[in-house]
C-alpha positions as CSV (number, residue, x, y, z in Angstrom):
1,M,7.3,96.7,44.2
2,S,10.8,97.1,44.1
3,D,13.1,99.0,41.8
4,S,14.8,96.1,40.0
5,W,11.4,96.0,37.6
6,Q,12.0,97.8,34.4
7,E,8.2,99.1,32.7
8,R,8.6,99.0,29.5
9,S,7.0,99.8,26.0
10,R,6.0,97.9,22.7
11,P,4.4,96.3,24.1
12,T,3.7,97.8,27.7
13,R,4.9,95.3,30.3
14,L,7.2,94.9,33.5
15,E,10.1,93.0,33.9
16,R,12.6,91.3,36.6
17,R,15.4,89.2,36.8
18,Y,15.8,87.3,39.8
19,E,19.5,85.8,40.4
20,F,20.2,83.3,43.0
21,E,23.2,81.3,44.7
22,S,21.9,77.6,43.5
23,Y,19.5,75.8,41.3
24,D,17.9,74.6,44.8
25,V,16.8,77.9,45.4
26,V,15.4,78.8,42.1
27,R,13.4,75.8,42.4
28,D,12.2,76.9,46.1
29,F,11.5,80.5,44.6
30,L,9.7,78.8,41.5
31,D,7.0,76.6,43.6
32,R,6.6,79.7,45.8
33,A,5.6,81.8,43.0
34,A,3.5,78.8,41.3
35,D,1.7,79.2,44.9
36,L,1.3,82.9,44.6
37,S,-0.1,82.5,41.0
38,E,-2.5,80.0,42.3
39,T,-3.6,82.1,45.0
40,M,-4.1,85.6,42.7
41,D,-4.9,83.8,40.0
42,Y,-2.1,85.5,37.8
43,Y,0.6,83.9,35.9
44,P,2.9,86.2,34.3
45,N,5.5,84.5,31.7
46,M,8.5,83.2,33.4
47,G,11.8,81.6,32.1
48,F,14.7,80.2,34.5
49,G,18.1,78.6,34.5
50,R,20.6,77.2,37.2
51,D,20.8,80.3,38.9
52,Y,18.2,82.8,38.1
53,V,14.5,83.7,36.9
54,N,13.4,86.1,34.4
55,V,9.7,87.4,34.7
56,T,7.8,89.3,32.5
57,I,4.3,90.7,33.4
58,Y,2.3,92.0,30.2
59,A,0.1,94.8,30.4
60,D,-3.5,94.4,30.3
61,E,-5.0,93.7,27.0
62,E,-8.2,95.6,27.3
63,A,-6.8,98.9,29.6
64,N,-2.9,98.2,27.6
65,D,-2.0,99.2,30.9
66,I,-0.2,97.6,33.8
67,T,-3.4,96.8,36.4
68,E,-3.1,97.1,40.1
69,N,-3.5,93.5,40.9
70,Q,-0.3,93.1,38.3
71,R,1.7,95.3,40.2
72,E,0.4,93.7,43.7
73,F,1.7,90.6,42.3
74,A,5.0,91.9,41.2
75,K,5.5,93.2,44.9
76,K,4.9,89.8,46.2
77,L,6.9,87.9,44.1
78,D,9.8,90.5,45.4
79,E,8.9,89.4,48.7
80,L,9.2,85.8,48.2
81,Q,12.6,86.0,47.1
82,N,13.8,87.1,50.7
83,M,12.1,83.7,52.1
C-alpha cells in the first residue's frame, strides 16, 4: 500500500485520491477496480470526476479497525493505477 493513502479517524478509514490524464483513463481504472472488487468481494466507497477517483475504505464495523484484507485491497488498487 503506497504512502498516498491517508489513515483517518472518526470514523476510522483509509482515503486516497487517484489523478489521471483523461476521462478514458479514469474509466479504464474504474473497470479494473470493479473486477478487483468482485474478485476480493470488497466494495469501497468511490467517487470520480473527469480526471480523478476518490476512494474511501471504512474500518470493519465489528473490529473498528482497518483489516488486513482491506489493506491488501488498497495495495492491489495502487497496482491497478499503473496498468
